[in-house]
matplotlib code that plots the C-alpha trace (Angstrom):
import matplotlib.pyplot as plt

x = [0.0, 1.7, 0.1, 0.4, 0.3, 3.2, 4.1, 6.9, 4.7, 3.9, 0.4, 0.2, 1.4, -1.1, -4.1, -2.8, -2.6, -5.7, -8.1, -10.5, -7.8, -8.5, -11.6, -9.6, -6.8, -9.4, -11.0, -7.7, -7.4, -5.0, -6.9, -3.8, -4.3, -4.3, -1.5, 1.8, 3.4, 1.5, 3.8, 6.9, 5.6, 5.3, 2.2, 4.3, 5.6, 2.1, 0.6, 3.3, 2.9, -0.8, -0.2, -0.8, 1.1, 2.6, -0.4, -2.8, -0.4, -0.5, -4.3, -4.5, -2.2, -4.2, -7.5, -5.9, -4.8, -8.1, -9.7, -7.7, -8.1]
y = [0.0, 3.2, 5.6, 3.2, 4.9, 3.9, 4.5, 6.8, 9.3, 12.5, 13.1, 16.2, 14.3, 11.6, 14.0, 16.1, 13.2, 11.4, 13.9, 11.1, 9.6, 12.3, 10.4, 7.2, 9.1, 10.7, 7.3, 6.2, 9.3, 11.3, 14.6, 16.6, 16.9, 20.7, 20.9, 22.3, 19.0, 17.2, 18.7, 16.8, 14.0, 10.6, 8.4, 6.1, 8.9, 10.4, 7.0, 6.2, 9.7, 9.0, 5.7, 3.3, 0.0, -1.5, -3.6, -0.6, 1.3, -1.7, -1.8, 2.0, 1.7, -1.2, 0.8, 3.8, 1.7, 0.0, 3.4, 4.6, 1.4]
z = [0.0, -1.2, 1.3, 4.3, 7.7, 9.9, 13.6, 12.4, 10.7, 12.6, 13.8, 11.6, 8.5, 9.1, 9.4, 6.5, 4.1, 5.5, 7.1, 8.2, 10.3, 12.9, 14.1, 14.7, 16.5, 18.8, 19.4, 20.8, 23.0, 20.8, 20.9, 20.3, 16.5, 16.6, 19.1, 18.0, 19.1, 16.4, 13.8, 15.1, 17.3, 15.7, 16.1, 18.3, 20.5, 20.9, 21.7, 24.3, 25.8, 26.3, 28.0, 25.2, 25.1, 21.9, 21.3, 21.4, 19.1, 16.7, 16.8, 16.1, 13.1, 11.8, 12.2, 10.5, 7.5, 7.3, 7.1, 4.2, 2.1]

ax = plt.figure().add_subplot(projection="3d")
ax.plot(x, y, z, "-o")
ax.set_aspect("equal")
plt.show()
């Protein structure tokens, strides 16, 4: 998948490329989409900062990629 979302993408990049991803991010508790940190923090960093474990991060990335299929 050419536009696959990865844990190394920033929050801002993810939402910019895939606006509908904002809903999935918020479902997982990442409400910081408009925050200045979103421009440089990766999905993985944001998830870990908000208390997610690696399995939750994996599920979020899976949900994001299912959304953009």
